[in-house]
C-alpha positions in Angstrom: 235.3 20.0 28.3 237.4 19.0 31.3 237.0 21.2 34.3 239.9 22.7 36.2 238.9 21.8 39.7 240.3 23.5 42.8 239.1 21.0 45.5 240.1 23.1 48.5 241.8 26.3 49.4 244.9 24.4 50.5 245.6 24.0 46.8 245.8 27.8 46.6 248.1 28.0 49.6 245.3 28.5 52.2 244.3 26.2 55.0 240.8 27.4 55.7 237.5 25.9 54.5 236.2 26.7 51.1 233.1 28.3 52.8 235.3 31.1 54.1 235.8 32.7 50.7 234.9 36.3 50.8 236.0 37.4 47.3 237.1 36.1 44.0 238.6 38.4 41.3 240.0 37.6 37.9 242.4 39.3 35.5 242.8 40.3 32.7 239.4 38.7 31.9 236.6 40.2 34.1 234.6 38.0 36.4 230.8 38.4 35.7 228.8 39.0 37.8 230.8 40.5 40.6 231.6 37.9 43.2 229.1 37.3 46.1 229.3 34.3 48.4 225.6 33.6 47.7 226.2 33.4 43.9 227.5 30.1 42.6 227.9 30.7 38.8 230.1 33.2 36.9 231.8 33.6 33.6 234.7 35.3 31.9 234.7 36.1 28.2 237.5 34.3 26.5 239.3 34.5 23.2 240.0 31.6 20.9 242.9 29.4 22.0 244.5 29.5 25.5 243.6 32.3 27.8 245.8 33.2 30.8 243.5 33.8 33.8 244.9 35.2 37.0 242.5 34.3 39.9 242.7 35.9 43.3 240.9 34.3 46.2 240.3 36.1 49.5 239.7 33.9 52.5 241.7 33.7 55.7 244.5 34.9 53.4 244.8 36.1 49.8 246.3 33.9 47.1 246.7 34.5 43.4 247.1 31.6 40.9 247.3 31.8 37.1 245.6 29.2 34.9 245.5 28.5 31.2 241.9 28.1 30.3 240.1 27.6 26.9 236.7 28.3 25.6 233.9 26.3 27.3 236.2 25.1 30.0 235.0 25.7 33.6 237.2 26.6 36.6 235.7 25.2 39.8 236.7 26.6 43.1 234.8 24.7 45.8 231.1 25.5 45.1 231.9 28.3 42.7 231.9 27.8 38.9 233.6 30.1 36.5 232.9 29.4 32.8 235.3 30.4 30.0 232.5 31.8 27.7 233.3 31.4 24.0 234.3 34.5 22.0 231.3 34.4 19.8 228.7 34.0 22.6 226.6 37.2 22.6 227.6 40.0 25.0 225.2 39.9 27.9 223.8 42.9 29.8 221.4 42.5 32.7 219.4 45.4 34.0 217.5 45.1 37.3 215.2 47.5 39.0 215.5 46.8 42.7 213.6 50.0 43.6 210.6 48.6 41.7 210.7 44.9 42.4 212.6 41.6 42.1 212.0 38.8 39.6 210.9 35.5 41.1 213.7 32.8 41.0 214.0 30.8 37.8 216.0 30.0 34.6 215.6 31.7 31.3 215.8 29.6 28.1 216.9 31.5 25.1 219.1 31.3 22.0 221.3 33.3 19.7 222.1 32.1 16.2 225.0 29.9 17.4 223.9 28.9 20.9 221.0 27.4 22.8 221.3 28.6 26.4 219.9 28.6 29.9 220.6 31.8 31.9 220.2 32.2 35.6 218.7 35.2 37.2 222.0 37.1 36.9 222.2 36.5 33.2 225.0 33.9 33.6 224.8 31.0 31.0 224.7 28.0 33.3 224.1 25.7 30.3 224.6 26.1 26.6 225.3 24.1 23.5 226.9 25.1 20.2 224.6 25.0 17.2 224.6 25.7 13.5 221.4 27.6 13.8 219.6 27.4 17.2 215.9 27.9 17.8 213.1 27.2 20.2 214.9 26.4 23.4 212.4 25.0 25.9 212.0 22.6 28.9 208.8 20.6 28.4 209.5 18.2 31.4 211.7 18.3 34.5 215.3 17.6 33.7 214.8 18.0 29.9 215.8 20.7 27.4 214.7 20.7 23.8 215.9 22.9 20.9 216.7 22.8 17.2 220.5 22.8 16.5 220.1 23.2 12.7 216.9 25.3 12.3 216.0 26.8 8.9 214.1 30.0 8.3 211.6 31.3 7.5 210.5 27.6 7.3 212.2 24.3 6.7 212.9 22.7 3.4 215.6 20.1 4.4 214.6 16.8 5.9 217.8 16.7 7.9 216.4 19.4 10.3 215.8 17.8 13.7 214.9 18.6 17.3 217.3 17.7 20.0 215.9 16.4 23.2 218.5 16.6 26.0 217.5 14.7 29.1 220.2 16.1 31.3 222.7 13.4 32.3 221.9 11.1 29.4 222.6 10.8 25.7 220.6 13.3 23.7 218.0 12.0 21.3 216.7 13.4 18.1 213.1 14.0 17.0 211.8 14.9 13.6 208.8 14.7 11.2 208.6 11.2 9.7 207.5 12.5 6.2 208.5 16.1 5.7 211.0 18.8 6.7 210.7 19.6 10.4 209.7 23.1 11.1 211.7 25.1 13.7 208.8 27.0 15.3 207.2 24.6 17.9 207.4 21.5 20.0 204.7 20.5 22.5 204.7 17.5 24.8 201.4 15.7 25.2 200.1 13.9 28.3 200.5 10.6 26.5 204.2 11.2 25.9 203.8 12.0 22.2 205.0 15.3 20.7 203.3 17.9 18.5 205.4 19.7 15.9 205.1 21.4 12.6 206.2 20.0 9.3 206.6 22.0 6.1 205.0 20.5 2.9 205.6 22.2 -0.4 202.5 21.7 -2.6 202.7 22.7 -6.3 199.9 23.7 -8.7 197.8 25.7 -6.3 195.5 28.4 -7.7 196.2 31.7 -5.8 194.4 34.0 -8.2 193.2 36.9 -6.2 195.9 36.8 -3.6 198.3 39.7 -4.2 199.8 39.2 -7.7 199.9 35.4 -7.6 198.5 33.2 -10.4 196.8 29.9 -11.0 199.8 27.6 -10.8 201.8 28.4 -7.6 203.8 26.4 -5.2 202.9 26.9 -1.5 204.4 26.0 1.8 201.5 24.2 3.6 201.5 24.0 7.3 201.2 20.5 8.7 200.7 19.7 12.4 201.9 16.2 13.4 201.6 14.2 16.5 204.8 12.1 16.6 205.5 9.3 19.1 208.9 9.3 20.9 210.1 6.6 18.5 209.3 8.8 15.5 206.0 7.3 14.2 203.2 9.5 12.9 200.1 9.3 15.1 197.9 12.1 13.8 198.1 15.1 11.4 196.3 18.2 10.3 196.9 20.2 7.1 196.2 24.0 7.1 195.0 24.2 3.5 192.2 21.7 4.2 190.6 24.2 6.6 192.0 27.7 5.6 191.6 29.4 2.3 194.9 30.9 1.1 193.3 33.5 -1.1 190.7 34.8 1.3 192.5 34.4 4.6 196.2 35.2 3.9 197.0 38.9 4.6 200.8 39.1 4.5 202.1 36.3 2.1 205.8 36.1 1.5 207.8 34.3 -1.2 211.0 32.2 -0.9 213.1 30.5 -3.5 213.4 26.8 -2.6 215.4 24.5 -4.9 214.9 27.1 -7.7 211.1 27.1 -7.1 209.3 30.3 -6.0 207.3 29.1 -2.9 204.5 31.2 -1.4 204.5 31.3 2.4 200.8 32.1 2.8 200.0 30.8 6.3 203.3 30.6 8.3 202.2 28.7 11.4 204.4 29.5 14.3 202.9 28.2 17.6 200.7 25.4 19.0 199.1 25.3 22.4 197.0 22.5 23.8 193.8 22.9 25.8 192.9 20.6 28.7 190.5 18.7 26.4 193.2 18.2 23.7 192.0 20.9 21.3 194.6 23.2 19.7 195.4 26.9 19.5 197.3 27.6 16.3 198.9 30.9 15.4 199.2 31.8 11.7 201.5 34.8 11.3 200.7 35.6 7.7 197.0 35.4 8.3 197.2 37.7 11.3 195.0 35.2 13.0 194.8 32.6 15.8 192.7 29.5 15.1 191.0 27.1 17.6 191.2 23.6 16.1 188.9 20.8 17.5 191.2 17.9 17.8 188.5 15.2 17.3 187.3 16.6 13.9 190.1 18.8 12.7 187.5 21.6 12.2 188.3 25.2 13.1 185.7 26.3 15.7 186.7 29.9 15.9 189.2 32.4 14.5 190.6 35.4 16.4 191.7 38.2 14.2 192.4 38.1 10.4 189.6 38.2 7.8 186.0 37.2 8.6 186.3 34.2 6.1 187.1 30.6 6.9 186.7 27.3 5.0 185.2 25.6 8.0 182.8 28.5 8.7 184.5 29.3 12.0 183.1 31.9 14.3 185.1 35.1 13.8 186.2 37.0 16.9 187.3 40.6 16.3 189.6 42.6 18.6 187.8 45.8 19.6 188.6 49.0 21.6 192.3 48.3 21.3 194.5 51.4 21.5 197.1 49.6 19.3 194.6 48.8 16.5 194.7 45.0 16.9 197.5 42.5 16.5 199.4 41.3 13.4 202.3 39.1 12.5 201.9 37.5 15.9 203.8 34.7 17.7 203.4 32.4 20.6 199.6 32.3 21.1 198.7 30.5 24.4 195.7 29.7 26.5 195.5 31.6 29.7 194.0 29.9 32.7 191.0 32.3 32.8 190.0 31.4 29.2 191.8 34.4 27.9 194.4 34.2 25.1 197.9 35.6 25.3 200.3 36.3 22.4 203.3 38.3 21.3 202.1 41.0 18.9 205.0 41.8 16.5 203.0 44.7 15.2 204.9 44.8 11.9 204.6 47.9 9.8 204.6 45.8 6.6 201.2 44.5 7.6 199.7 48.0 7.9 200.4 48.7 11.5 202.2 52.0 10.9 204.4 53.0 13.8 202.8 50.7 16.3 205.2 48.9 18.7 205.6 45.2 19.6 203.9 44.1 22.8 203.0 41.2 25.0 199.2 41.2 25.2 196.4 39.3 26.9 192.9 39.2 25.3 189.6 38.3 27.0 187.2 36.6 24.5 183.5 37.1 24.4 182.3 34.3 22.2 178.7 35.4 22.3 179.5 38.9 21.1 182.3 37.7 18.8 184.7 40.2 20.3 188.0 40.3 22.2 189.2 43.0 24.6 192.7 43.8 25.8 193.0 43.1 29.5 196.8 43.4 29.9 199.6 44.6 27.8 203.3 45.6 28.0 204.6 47.8 25.1 208.0 47.7 23.6 210.0 50.3 21.9 209.4 49.5 18.2 208.0 46.9 15.9 209.4 43.4 16.0 210.3 42.3 12.5 210.2 38.6 13.4 210.2 36.0 16.2 209.1 36.8 19.8 207.1 35.3 22.7 205.0 36.2 25.7 204.2 34.0 28.7 202.3 34.8 31.9 203.2 32.7 34.9 201.3 31.5 38.0 203.5 33.6 40.3 202.1 36.8 38.6 205.3 37.6 36.6 205.3 37.7 32.8 208.2 37.3 30.4 208.3 39.0 27.0 210.8 37.8 24.4 211.2 40.7 21.9 212.3 38.9 18.8 214.2 41.2 16.5 213.5 44.9 17.3 216.0 46.9 15.2 216.3 49.8 17.7 216.8 47.6 20.8 219.1 44.8 21.8 216.7 43.5 24.5 216.0 39.8 24.2 213.6 39.6 27.2 211.8 41.7 29.8 210.2 40.4 32.9 207.4 42.2 34.6 205.8 41.7 38.0 202.0 41.2 38.6 201.5 45.0 38.5 203.2 45.3 35.1 206.4 46.9 36.4 209.6 46.1 34.5 211.8 44.2 37.0 214.4 42.7 34.6 215.8 43.3 31.2 218.3 41.0 29.4 220.2 42.4 26.4 222.3 40.5 23.8 224.7 42.1 21.4 227.1 41.0 18.7 228.8 42.7 15.8 226.0 41.2 13.7 222.7 42.1 15.5 220.6 39.5 13.7 222.8 36.8 15.2 222.0 37.9 18.7 218.2 37.5 18.4 216.4 34.9 20.5 213.4 33.2 19.0 211.6 33.0 22.3 212.4 33.6 26.0 210.9 31.0 28.3 211.2 30.9 32.0 211.0 27.8 34.2 211.3 27.4 38.0 214.6 26.4 39.5 213.2 23.0 40.4 212.7 22.2 36.7 216.4 21.9 36.0 219.2 20.6 38.3 222.1 23.1 38.4 224.7 20.3 38.8 223.4 18.6 35.6 223.3 21.9 33.8 226.9 22.6 34.6 228.1 19.1 33.8 226.4 18.9 30.4 227.3 22.4 29.1 229.0 22.4 25.6 228.9 18.6 25.4 
């Protein structure tokens, strides 16, 4: 989208330097956030078609100019960018708590149904892309943003699903599983330049007798982890059903009609993390469990949560002395630097958690005792029905992505090292389920160049 560029204040009828701007106001569309000389990025919320925008600039003198601006189009006044935000972009509310603390600088990578986005610390979308169904926005390397523009839920059944890799300033590339529908839940970048992702494999004729009311001839969605090279070749794979027993380990199976076949979603893998030695941490939502997979053998060494059983005879680690009664339907399990495990606990009532609330939680594992203890948590306001994330960062801050909590429009909360809430970001739309972010990931300002973010928005 071509920018409207005001190269100097002389264009607006002033003769002073662009650096002398003391105020910018807009009408009838409101400038957000309120202008400050130290803030470079703003937006106005536009309607479809042409929008008449009256812009008043205060410098050595005051000048008002009217522009016709359309959705996605930026108006650039010297160093200040004003984006004409599309009408269907979620309404954004930012709540800060300056009396408590201030978030560390950074960008927040989030999504709504129709947009993948990067927000700055004021909640301004400094980068976004339109999508059919956006999911899993991340930045795995400096200058790179990845996301799924056509994600399917609760898992993928169409081989056209792909992951878009945007190296800012270059042509985007696509990545997908070479042999099965690409799952929307995860993408990890390995040290050798390959990627880890999930693929969804429908397997017919599986005996699920003993699991809920299922029978001896069921079709299941089997979770497959794949290492894929940048050029799309399969390097390594791991299949959940080889190591996990659907009947004895699934605790919250769901069913979905796929191509007129009733498919049992018994495992529902939703995150991968990679240890320094290459081993994997895999979250299985419908098993209420997190699995440690030895990369060299594919064997599961230990299992956190869920049932005591495992095909590989994995050591079972039980969460004890937890005021919230353990985790379930979890997302985003990650290794913490101390050897702890962090995860987002959806705490869904349909898995027996009653009125418990979603939370970001860190667990310390005692492998000798086979137990795990809560060492840090931040509680939400209600259960999260799906999605969500939790990350702890080296600067001491933590970011919780809340997924879909029906009684709250918050998509993320940032806390300081003491656990104080220092930032909340809220999304809202007429359809609340379209304003849900799968995850909320924070990266330092140095990870993404602001000029490239601005230049590649809505491209």
